matplotlib code that plots the C-alpha trace (Angstrom):
import matplotlib.pyplot as plt

x = [-4.6, -2.9, 0.0, 2.7, 5.7, 9.2, 8.9, 12.5, 12.6, 9.2, 9.1, 6.2, 4.1, 1.7, -1.5, -0.5, -2.6, -0.8, -2.3, 0.3, -0.5, -0.2, 3.1, 4.9, 4.0, 5.1, 8.4, 8.9, 7.5, 7.3, 10.8, 10.1, 9.2, 12.6, 12.1, 15.0, 16.7, 17.4, 13.3, 12.9, 15.4, 13.6, 10.2, 11.9, 13.5, 10.2, 8.3, 10.9, 10.5, 6.6, 6.7, 9.4, 6.9, 4.0, 2.1, -0.9, -0.5, -3.7, -4.3, -7.8, -9.2, -8.7, -5.0, -4.6, -6.6, -4.1, -1.0, -2.2, -3.2, -0.1, 2.2, 0.3, 0.5, 4.4, 4.7, 2.7, 4.9, 8.1, 6.9, 5.5, 9.1, 10.3, 7.6, 6.1, 3.1, 1.9, 0.0, -3.2, -3.4, -6.8, -6.5, -2.7, -1.3, -4.2, -3.9, -0.1, 2.3, 3.8, 0.4, -0.3, 3.3, 2.9, -0.4, 1.4, 4.4, 1.5, -0.3, 2.9, 3.8, 0.5, 0.3, 3.6, 4.8, 2.2, -0.8, 1.7, 2.5, -0.8, -4.4, -7.1, -9.3, -13.1, -13.3, -16.2, -18.0, -21.4, -19.9, -17.7, -19.7, -19.3, -20.0, -17.2, -14.8, -15.9, -15.3, -11.5, -11.2, -10.0, -6.9, -6.2, -7.3, -10.3, -8.5, -6.3, -9.6, -11.1, -8.0, -8.0, -11.7, -11.0, -8.1, -10.0, -12.8, -10.5, -7.8, -5.0, -1.6, -1.1, 2.4, 2.8, 5.3, 2.6, 2.7, -1.1, -1.7, -0.3, -3.5, -6.0, -6.7, -9.0, -6.7, -5.1, -1.7, 0.7, 4.3, 6.4, 9.6, 8.5, 10.0, 6.9, 4.6, 7.1, 7.3, 3.6, 4.1]
y = [-11.8, -11.0, -13.3, -10.8, -12.4, -10.9, -10.0, -11.0, -14.6, -15.5, -18.0, -17.8, -21.2, -22.5, -21.0, -17.7, -14.7, -11.4, -8.0, -5.2, -2.0, 1.2, 2.3, -1.0, -0.1, 3.4, 2.1, 0.1, 2.7, 6.1, 7.9, 11.1, 9.5, 9.6, 6.3, 4.3, 2.3, -0.5, -0.4, -0.8, -3.6, -5.7, -5.6, -5.7, -9.0, -10.4, -9.3, -11.3, -14.5, -14.1, -13.6, -16.7, -19.0, -17.9, -16.6, -14.4, -10.7, -8.7, -4.9, -3.1, 0.0, 1.5, 0.8, 2.3, 5.5, 5.9, 5.3, 7.7, 10.4, 10.2, 10.3, 13.3, 15.1, 14.1, 15.7, 18.9, 19.2, 19.0, 21.5, 24.0, 24.3, 25.5, 27.4, 30.2, 30.5, 26.9, 27.3, 25.3, 21.7, 22.1, 25.6, 25.7, 22.1, 20.2, 22.5, 22.4, 20.5, 18.9, 17.3, 16.1, 14.5, 13.0, 11.4, 10.1, 8.8, 7.0, 5.6, 4.2, 2.5, 0.9, -0.5, -1.6, -2.7, -2.7, -4.4, -6.9, -8.5, -7.9, -9.0, -6.4, -7.5, -6.8, -4.5, -6.6, -3.6, -5.1, -7.9, -5.8, -4.1, -0.5, -0.3, -3.0, -0.8, 2.3, 0.8, 0.7, 4.5, 5.3, 3.1, 3.5, 5.1, 3.9, 2.4, 0.3, -0.8, -1.6, -3.8, -5.7, -6.9, -7.7, -9.5, -11.5, -12.1, -13.4, -14.9, -12.6, -11.9, -8.0, -6.8, -3.5, -1.2, 0.8, 0.6, 1.4, -2.3, -2.9, -1.2, -3.5, -7.0, -8.9, -12.2, -11.5, -12.4, -9.6, -9.5, -6.6, -5.3, -2.5, -3.5, -2.1, -4.5, -7.4, -6.7, -7.3, -11.0]
z = [17.9, 14.4, 13.2, 12.5, 10.7, 9.3, 5.6, 5.4, 6.8, 5.6, 2.8, 0.4, 0.4, -2.3, -2.0, -0.1, -1.4, -0.7, -0.3, -0.5, 1.3, -0.6, 1.2, 0.0, -3.7, -3.2, -2.0, -5.2, -8.0, -6.6, -7.4, -5.7, -2.3, -0.9, 0.9, 2.8, 0.5, 3.3, 3.8, 0.0, -0.1, 2.4, 0.8, -2.7, -1.7, -0.5, -3.7, -5.9, -3.6, -4.1, -7.8, -8.3, -6.2, -8.6, -5.5, -5.8, -5.4, -5.0, -5.3, -4.6, -5.9, -2.6, -2.7, -6.2, -5.0, -2.0, -4.4, -7.0, -4.4, -2.3, -5.5, -6.8, -3.4, -3.1, -6.6, -5.6, -2.4, -4.7, -7.1, -4.6, -2.9, -6.4, -7.9, -5.5, -7.6, -7.1, -3.8, -4.2, -5.2, -7.2, -8.4, -9.6, -9.6, -11.4, -14.4, -14.7, -16.8, -13.5, -12.8, -16.3, -16.3, -13.1, -14.2, -17.2, -14.9, -12.7, -15.5, -16.9, -13.7, -13.4, -16.9, -17.4, -14.1, -11.2, -12.9, -14.6, -11.2, -9.3, -9.7, -9.2, -6.4, -5.6, -2.5, -1.3, 0.1, 0.1, 2.3, 4.8, 7.8, 7.8, 11.1, 11.9, 10.0, 11.7, 15.2, 14.5, 13.7, 17.2, 16.4, 12.8, 9.7, 7.7, 4.9, 7.3, 9.0, 5.8, 4.8, 7.9, 7.2, 3.5, 4.4, 7.0, 4.2, 1.4, 3.5, 2.4, 4.2, 4.1, 3.4, 5.0, 6.9, 8.4, 12.2, 12.4, 11.8, 15.2, 16.7, 15.2, 16.0, 13.8, 13.6, 10.3, 9.0, 8.4, 6.9, 7.6, 8.4, 10.7, 14.1, 16.1, 14.4, 14.7, 18.3, 19.2, 18.7]

ax = plt.figure().add_subplot(projection="3d")
ax.plot(x, y, z, "-o")
ax.set_aspect("equal")
plt.show()
């Protein structure tokens, strides 16, 4: 059974190793996400505690990919509502100044903020059984299944607001403010 803990009351300990899910990074850094200020506040409070305690915060290339792709899709949706000619992500949006500006914004966030407080983590693809990851797809998406196995392998505490993590049981530790996740304990 997973060990699910409240992110607001958890106190970082020496030796803790955190893996922040893409949704948490988007709450902090994606200004166009229209996320709940109350939700952001809960995770921001924990991030500050983790940084002040000098604990390790990791990010994988898969999480980076999720952040970039989601941010660009959010921006495309925003632009599409205002510009009727902007119908296709690849054909219309990628060639636009909107896209190039969003990419610059994303790069600035990674270079000036996110990668200054997190450490890139090897995704360990050669050590994680693909069949084990795929066996969880009836309960969660591929990335969430993968993160479960990565967390178990690297002894990481996952910080997430994603309720799908309630569906997977790999014996990992999860920090969250999501009531659905907290109710499974």
